[in-house]
C-alpha positions in Angstrom: 148.2 82.1 121.1 146.7 80.1 118.3 144.2 77.5 119.4 144.9 74.1 117.9 141.9 71.9 117.0 141.8 68.3 116.0 140.2 67.3 112.8 136.6 66.2 113.3 137.6 62.6 112.1 139.7 62.2 115.2 137.0 63.5 117.6 134.2 61.2 116.5 133.6 57.5 115.7 132.7 58.2 112.1 131.3 54.8 111.5 128.8 55.3 114.3 127.4 58.3 112.5 127.0 56.3 109.3 125.3 53.6 111.3 122.9 55.9 113.0 121.8 57.6 109.8 121.4 54.2 108.1 119.4 52.9 111.1 117.1 55.9 110.8 116.4 55.0 107.1 115.9 51.3 108.1 113.3 52.3 110.7 111.4 54.1 108.1 111.6 51.1 105.7 110.1 49.0 108.5 107.2 51.3 109.0 106.7 51.8 105.3 106.0 48.0 105.1 103.3 48.0 107.7 100.3 49.0 105.6 100.9 45.9 103.4 100.1 43.4 106.2 98.3 45.5 108.8 94.8 46.7 108.1 91.1 45.7 108.0 90.3 43.9 111.2 94.0 44.2 112.2 95.9 42.0 109.7 95.4 42.2 106.0 97.5 40.9 103.1 96.0 41.5 99.6 98.1 39.3 97.4 100.6 36.5 97.5 103.2 38.9 96.0 102.6 41.4 98.8 103.3 38.7 101.3 106.6 37.9 99.7 107.6 41.6 99.3 106.8 42.2 102.9 108.8 39.2 104.0 111.8 40.4 102.2 111.6 44.2 102.6 110.5 44.1 106.2 113.2 41.6 107.1 116.1 43.5 105.6 115.8 46.5 108.0 114.9 44.7 111.1 118.2 45.3 112.9 117.6 49.1 113.0 116.7 49.4 116.6 119.4 47.0 117.7 121.9 49.2 115.8 120.9 52.2 117.9 121.5 50.3 121.1 124.9 49.1 119.9 125.8 52.7 119.1 124.8 53.9 122.5 126.7 51.1 124.2 129.8 51.6 122.1 129.9 55.3 123.0 128.5 55.3 126.6 129.3 51.9 128.2 131.0 51.6 130.6 130.2 55.1 132.0 132.9 57.7 131.3 131.7 60.0 134.2 129.8 59.9 137.5 126.3 58.3 137.6 124.7 61.6 138.4 126.3 63.4 135.5 125.4 60.5 133.2 121.7 60.5 134.2 121.6 64.3 133.9 123.0 64.3 130.4 120.9 61.3 129.2 117.7 62.7 130.7 118.2 66.0 129.0 118.9 64.5 125.6 116.3 61.6 125.8 113.3 62.8 127.8 112.7 66.4 126.9 112.4 65.8 123.1 110.4 62.7 123.9 108.0 64.7 126.1 107.6 67.3 123.3 106.7 64.8 120.6 104.6 62.7 122.9 102.3 65.7 123.4 102.3 66.4 119.6 101.2 62.8 118.8 98.6 62.9 121.6 97.1 66.1 120.1 97.3 65.0 116.5 96.4 61.3 116.5 93.3 59.8 118.1 91.3 61.4 120.9 93.4 63.9 122.8 91.7 63.6 126.2 91.9 59.8 126.3 95.5 60.0 124.9 96.6 62.1 127.8 94.9 59.8 130.3 96.7 56.8 128.7 100.1 58.6 128.9 99.9 58.3 132.7 100.6 54.6 132.3 102.3 54.1 128.9 103.0 55.7 125.5 100.3 56.6 123.0 99.7 53.4 121.1 98.8 55.4 118.0 102.5 56.4 118.0 103.7 52.9 118.7 107.4 53.6 117.7 107.8 55.6 121.0 108.2 52.3 122.9 111.8 52.6 121.9 112.4 55.5 124.4 111.1 53.4 127.4 113.4 50.5 126.4 116.4 52.8 126.1 115.7 54.5 129.4 115.6 51.1 131.0 119.1 50.3 129.6 120.4 53.6 130.8 119.2 52.7 134.3 121.2 49.4 134.1 124.5 51.0 132.8 125.7 52.3 136.2 125.1 48.9 137.8 127.0 47.0 135.1 129.8 49.5 134.5 132.2 48.3 137.2 132.0 44.8 135.7 132.2 46.1 132.2 135.5 47.9 133.0 137.3 44.7 134.1 135.6 42.0 132.1 137.9 39.8 130.0 137.3 38.6 126.5 136.5 35.0 127.3 134.1 36.0 130.1 132.2 38.4 127.9 132.1 35.8 125.1 130.5 33.4 127.5 127.7 35.9 128.4 127.2 36.8 124.8 126.9 33.1 124.0 124.2 32.7 126.7 122.4 35.7 125.3 122.6 34.4 121.8 120.9 31.2 123.0 118.1 33.3 124.5 117.4 34.7 121.0 116.1 31.3 120.1 113.5 31.4 122.9 110.8 33.4 121.0 111.2 31.1 118.0 110.9 28.0 120.3 107.7 29.4 121.8 106.2 29.8 118.3 107.4 26.4 117.2 105.9 24.7 120.3 102.8 26.8 120.0 102.1 26.1 116.3 98.9 27.8 115.3 97.7 28.4 118.8 95.3 31.2 119.4 96.4 34.6 120.7 95.9 35.5 124.3 94.8 39.1 125.1 96.0 40.5 128.3 94.1 43.0 130.5 95.7 45.9 128.4 94.1 44.6 125.3 97.5 44.2 123.6 97.7 40.8 121.8 100.5 38.5 122.9 101.3 35.1 121.5 100.2 32.3 123.8 103.0 31.7 126.3 104.5 28.3 126.8 106.5 28.0 130.1 110.2 27.3 129.6 113.0 26.7 132.1 111.4 27.8 135.4 108.5 29.8 134.0 105.0 29.0 135.2 101.6 30.6 135.5 102.7 32.3 138.7 106.3 33.1 137.6 107.5 34.7 134.4 111.1 35.1 135.7 112.7 32.0 134.2 116.4 31.1 134.1 117.2 33.4 131.1 114.9 36.3 131.9 117.6 38.6 133.2 120.0 38.0 130.3 117.7 38.2 127.3 116.5 41.1 125.2 118.3 44.3 124.6 120.9 43.7 127.3 122.6 41.5 124.8 123.1 44.4 122.4 124.5 46.4 125.3 127.1 43.7 125.7 127.6 43.4 122.0 128.6 47.1 121.7 131.0 46.6 124.7 132.5 43.6 123.0 133.2 45.4 119.7 134.7 48.3 121.5 137.0 46.3 123.8 138.0 43.3 121.9 137.3 43.6 118.1 140.2 45.4 116.3 140.4 46.3 112.7 139.6 43.4 110.5 140.6 42.9 106.9 137.9 43.1 104.2 138.3 39.4 103.6 137.7 38.6 107.3 134.9 41.1 107.6 133.0 39.7 104.6 133.7 36.2 105.7 131.8 36.8 108.9 129.3 39.5 107.9 128.0 38.0 104.7 127.0 34.5 106.1 125.6 36.2 109.3 123.5 38.6 107.3 122.2 36.1 104.9 121.5 33.6 107.7 119.6 36.2 109.7 117.7 37.3 106.7 116.7 33.7 105.9 115.4 33.2 109.5 113.4 36.4 109.4 112.0 35.9 105.9 111.3 32.2 106.2 109.8 32.6 109.7 107.3 35.3 108.5 106.3 33.3 105.4 105.9 30.1 107.4 103.5 31.8 109.8 101.6 33.6 107.0 101.2 30.5 104.9 100.1 28.5 107.9 97.3 30.9 108.5 96.3 31.8 104.9 97.0 28.4 103.2 98.2 30.5 100.3 94.8 32.0 99.6 94.6 35.8 99.3 93.4 38.4 100.1 93.4 37.3 103.7 92.1 39.3 106.6 92.2 38.5 110.3 92.5 39.9 113.8 95.5 42.0 114.8 96.7 39.1 116.9 97.6 37.2 113.8 99.9 40.0 112.7 101.6 39.8 116.1 102.3 36.2 115.5 103.5 36.8 111.9 106.0 39.3 113.3 107.4 36.8 115.8 110.6 36.0 113.7 111.2 39.8 113.4 111.4 40.5 117.1 114.4 42.4 118.2 115.5 39.7 120.6 115.5 36.8 118.0 118.4 35.1 116.3 117.8 36.5 112.8 117.9 40.1 114.0 121.0 39.4 116.2 122.9 37.9 113.3 122.0 40.8 110.9 123.0 43.3 113.7 126.5 41.7 113.9 126.8 41.9 110.1 125.8 45.5 109.9 128.3 46.5 112.7 131.1 44.7 111.1 130.5 46.4 107.8 130.1 49.9 109.2 133.4 49.5 111.2 135.2 49.5 107.9 134.3 53.2 107.4 137.4 54.9 108.8 137.6 58.5 107.4 135.3 61.4 106.7 135.3 64.1 104.1 133.2 66.9 102.8 130.0 64.8 102.5 130.5 63.4 106.0 131.1 66.8 107.7 128.5 68.8 105.9 125.8 66.3 105.0 125.9 63.2 107.0 127.1 64.5 110.4 124.2 67.0 110.9 121.7 64.2 110.1 123.4 61.9 112.6 123.2 64.5 115.3 119.5 65.0 114.5 118.8 61.2 114.3 117.0 60.9 117.6 114.6 63.7 116.7 114.1 62.1 113.3 113.1 58.8 114.9 110.6 60.6 117.2 108.8 62.7 114.6 109.0 60.6 111.4 105.6 58.9 111.6 103.8 62.2 111.2 105.2 62.5 107.6 105.5 58.8 106.8 101.9 58.0 107.5 100.6 60.8 105.3 103.0 59.9 102.5 102.1 56.2 102.6 98.4 56.9 102.4 98.9 59.3 99.5 101.0 56.8 97.5 98.5 54.0 98.0 95.8 56.3 96.6 98.0 57.5 93.7 99.5 54.1 92.7 96.8 51.6 93.8 97.4 48.5 95.8 98.8 45.0 95.2 99.0 43.5 91.8 96.2 45.7 90.6 98.3 48.8 91.1 99.6 50.9 88.2 103.0 49.0 88.3 101.6 45.5 88.7 103.5 43.3 91.2 106.1 46.1 91.5 103.6 48.5 92.9 104.2 47.4 96.5 108.0 47.6 96.6 108.0 50.9 94.8 105.5 52.3 97.3 107.6 51.0 100.2 110.9 52.4 99.0 109.4 55.7 97.9 107.6 56.2 101.2 110.8 55.4 103.2 113.0 57.6 101.0 110.7 60.7 100.9 110.1 60.4 104.6 113.8 60.2 105.3 114.7 63.2 103.2 111.8 65.3 104.5 112.3 64.4 108.1 116.1 64.9 107.9 115.7 68.4 106.5 113.1 69.3 109.1 115.1 67.9 112.0 118.5 69.4 111.0 116.9 72.9 110.5 114.9 72.8 113.7 118.0 71.6 115.7 119.8 74.8 114.5 117.3 77.1 116.2 119.3 78.8 119.0 118.6 77.5 122.5 115.3 75.8 121.5 116.3 73.4 118.7 118.1 70.8 120.8 115.2 70.6 123.3 113.0 69.5 120.4 115.3 67.3 118.4 117.8 66.1 121.0 
């Protein structure tokens, strides 16, 4: 009896694969920008043009991590199978590759003995991008609790909670606005945090204010649910009518917020060098739980949902990369860091580089593109190793 199989287009959400692959590239764009405002004592911007390039090119990709969360929510939330099965599947896919690459980074970057001691409490700070795995694991722990509600929630009710969450994306910006040019407070861990200003129930003895439980990445979990349950196919006119203003508005918030902080500290005089805490404040408008990033995330999702069919390129080129995207995220800094350093040596820095004011954007795009291609090839090939590949790449 001949076995019938459905075309791959009907078995997968094709737009999710496109979104995952794009999000991978956007992550690499973000990390390719870091050498142009991080350095020296912690924060370092060489020229005014570098500040502007970083503001634009590090704002454009800032929705990358949020897109990964929306994709997970869209496909996994509410749960499609028992909690025990869900945790087993997620742990296998998430934690084993994470453990492998955590060990690699601990051995390659920094002092291995101290790195392994630190891993008892947190990720290796030299591989800072690994924070993402802890956040995602936390969301997976919440999914079984919220799934019964997610199954029966109505459109208006979900819109209400999304509206509250959208308000919480203003809170980091309000803190910075209230704080002005306040100094940075260093916690016991040594990680710089912008000085806190208590809002709506917070105090020195209580950080669990009114909006604590409905802020952050939980909102992107709800956003993915909303798109899956209540957003049907939209026309191109309706899609662009929502996505374009949302993206431009979000980009303006991220760009303008970064430049406002930078100009407040530098007074337009470059080169400028300061402690790493200043860079933490500059990044405030880029945080994943801020309004600009949320608006750009909505815009990206709306646009990707217009992709409705596959083809040869999708099946043979993009789909394998999408399946390897988690491993790409985990390992990409090993190549990206080396490429970035090589390009800065080869092309020079700032306006004194071989391409003048264009040196910085060329370096950023080239680093991101070469890293993406190299890591994609590596991850796809490793994932094909029988029995072992999926344990390394996910």
